[in-house]
C-alpha positions as CSV (number, residue, x, y, z in Angstrom):
1,M,-20.3,3.7,-5.9
2,E,-19.6,6.1,-8.9
3,I,-16.3,7.0,-8.5
4,T,-13.8,10.0,-11.2
5,L,-11.2,10.8,-10.5
6,R,-9.0,14.4,-10.9
7,I,-5.2,15.9,-11.3
8,T,-4.9,17.9,-8.2
9,E,-4.4,21.7,-6.8
10,L,-2.8,24.0,-5.1
11,R,-6.4,24.4,-3.8
12,D,-6.6,20.6,-2.7
13,S,-3.5,20.5,0.2
14,K,-5.7,20.8,2.5
15,L,-8.0,17.8,1.5
16,I,-5.1,16.4,0.9
17,A,-3.1,17.1,3.4
18,D,-6.6,15.9,5.7
19,M,-7.3,12.5,3.8
20,L,-2.7,11.6,4.2
21,Y,-3.4,12.2,8.0
22,K,-6.0,9.8,8.0
23,L,-3.9,7.7,6.1
24,V,-1.1,8.3,9.2
25,I,-3.9,7.6,11.4
26,D,-4.6,3.8,9.6
27,I,-1.5,2.7,9.7
28,G,-0.4,3.8,13.4
29,D,2.5,6.5,12.9
30,T,1.1,9.4,13.9
31,D,4.1,9.2,16.8
32,V,6.1,10.0,13.2
33,Y,4.5,12.4,11.4
34,R,5.5,16.0,10.2
35,G,3.6,16.5,7.2
36,S,1.3,19.6,7.1
37,Q,-0.5,21.3,4.4
38,E,2.0,24.5,3.8
39,A,4.5,20.7,2.6
40,I,1.8,19.7,0.8
41,A,1.7,22.5,-1.7
42,Q,5.0,23.4,-1.6
43,Y,6.7,20.4,-2.7
44,G,3.2,18.9,-4.9
45,F,2.9,22.5,-6.3
46,G,5.5,24.5,-6.0
47,P,8.4,25.4,-8.8
48,E,10.1,21.9,-7.9
49,K,8.1,20.2,-7.9
50,R,8.8,16.7,-6.1
51,F,4.5,14.4,-6.6
52,H,1.8,14.1,-8.4
53,C,-0.8,13.5,-6.7
54,A,-4.7,12.1,-8.3
55,I,-7.8,11.6,-5.9
56,A,-10.5,9.5,-6.3
57,E,-14.4,10.9,-5.8
58,S,-17.6,10.3,-5.8
59,D,-20.6,12.4,-5.7
60,E,-17.7,14.7,-5.0
61,T,-16.5,14.1,-1.8
62,A,-12.5,12.7,-1.6
63,V,-12.5,8.8,-1.2
64,G,-9.6,8.6,-1.9
65,F,-5.9,9.6,-3.1
66,T,-2.8,8.3,-3.7
67,I,0.9,10.3,-4.3
68,Y,3.2,9.7,-6.6
69,F,6.6,10.1,-7.7
70,P,9.6,9.5,-10.6
71,T,11.7,6.9,-10.7
72,F,14.3,5.1,-12.3
73,S,16.1,1.3,-12.1
74,T,19.1,1.2,-12.9
75,T,19.1,-2.6,-13.1
76,R,17.0,-2.8,-15.5
77,G,17.3,0.9,-16.9
78,E,14.5,2.8,-17.7
79,P,11.7,4.4,-15.7
80,G,9.6,3.2,-13.3
81,V,7.0,4.7,-11.0
82,Y,6.9,4.8,-6.7
83,L,4.1,4.5,-5.0
84,Q,4.3,6.4,-2.2
85,D,0.4,7.0,-0.4
86,L,-2.1,5.1,-1.2
87,W,-5.1,5.6,1.2
88,V,-9.2,4.6,0.5
89,D,-12.1,6.0,3.4
90,K,-13.6,3.2,4.9
91,P,-16.7,3.4,3.4
92,A,-15.4,3.1,0.0
93,R,-13.1,0.7,0.4
94,E,-14.2,-3.2,-1.9
95,K,-15.4,-0.5,-4.1
96,G,-12.4,-0.7,-6.5
97,V,-11.3,3.5,-5.5
98,A,-7.8,1.5,-5.5
99,N,-8.0,-0.6,-8.8
100,K,-9.0,2.8,-10.3
101,L,-6.0,5.6,-8.8
102,L,-3.4,2.0,-9.7
103,Q,-4.0,2.2,-12.6
104,Y,-4.4,6.1,-13.6
105,V,-0.4,5.9,-11.7
106,S,0.2,3.6,-14.0
107,R,-1.7,5.5,-17.4
108,A,0.0,8.5,-15.8
109,S,2.9,7.7,-15.6
110,S,3.4,5.2,-18.3
111,E,2.0,8.3,-20.6
112,Q,4.2,11.3,-18.8
113,W,7.5,9.8,-18.6
114,N,7.4,6.0,-20.2
115,A,7.8,4.2,-17.4
116,T,7.3,0.0,-17.2
117,H,6.9,-0.3,-14.1
118,M,5.2,0.4,-10.4
119,T,7.4,-0.4,-6.7
120,L,5.9,0.9,-3.6
121,S,6.3,0.3,0.0
122,V,4.1,-1.5,2.0
123,Y,4.1,-2.6,6.1
124,N,4.5,-6.0,6.7
125,D,1.5,-6.3,9.6
126,N,-1.0,-4.9,6.7
127,I,-1.9,-7.9,5.6
128,K,-5.1,-6.7,3.6
129,A,-2.5,-4.1,1.4
130,V,-0.1,-7.6,1.1
131,K,-2.1,-8.9,-0.4
132,Y,-4.2,-6.6,-2.3
133,Y,-0.5,-5.9,-3.9
134,Q,-0.4,-9.2,-4.7
135,S,-3.8,-10.2,-6.0
136,M,-2.0,-6.5,-8.6
137,G,0.7,-9.1,-9.6
138,F,2.5,-7.6,-7.0
139,K,6.0,-9.3,-5.6
140,I,6.7,-8.9,-1.7
141,G,10.0,-8.9,-2.1
142,E,12.3,-10.7,0.1
143,R,15.4,-9.9,-1.4
144,E,15.7,-6.1,-0.6
145,R,15.1,-4.2,2.8
146,Y,14.0,-0.7,2.8
147,A,16.1,1.9,5.1
148,A,15.6,5.0,5.7
149,L,18.5,8.1,7.0
150,D,17.0,11.0,8.5
151,G,17.2,13.8,11.1
152,A,20.6,14.7,12.5
153,S,21.8,11.1,10.6
154,F,21.6,12.6,7.3
155,Q,22.6,15.7,7.9
156,G,25.6,14.4,10.0
157,L,26.2,13.2,6.0
158,V,25.1,16.5,4.8
159,G,27.6,17.4,7.6
160,R,30.7,14.9,5.5
161,C,30.5,16.1,2.5
């Protein structure tokens, strides 16, 4: 399988949203998913771009994607990259697509904003993904826990300002 990678454009918003929904189904998050093609267009390609995206294609058909954005580690004192999403279509898995996407993100973020490290979150019950990331050199942390504040709780905090 020959894989090509490309940076996305506004016209890819629906394609990205469709692949993102397939990821949501794969990880069982359909009950909390609120993404949309419009949000992808606004935040990925609008005047205040919030993320970067690359698509992997085989024979001009999308077989995977990644969404990532810059971060800064105060502990390291260095810029990094956060890998928000990485998804590969089932028929294209275990054919090097994920590796190519990870390599692309590491190179692009290093060149664009001098990233020195990559971080991501992976569900504990997604054993295959955990093992994959470990095989790529990621250390799965025991020390930190993921925390989220959204919805009414987030708005309540905003209101306290």
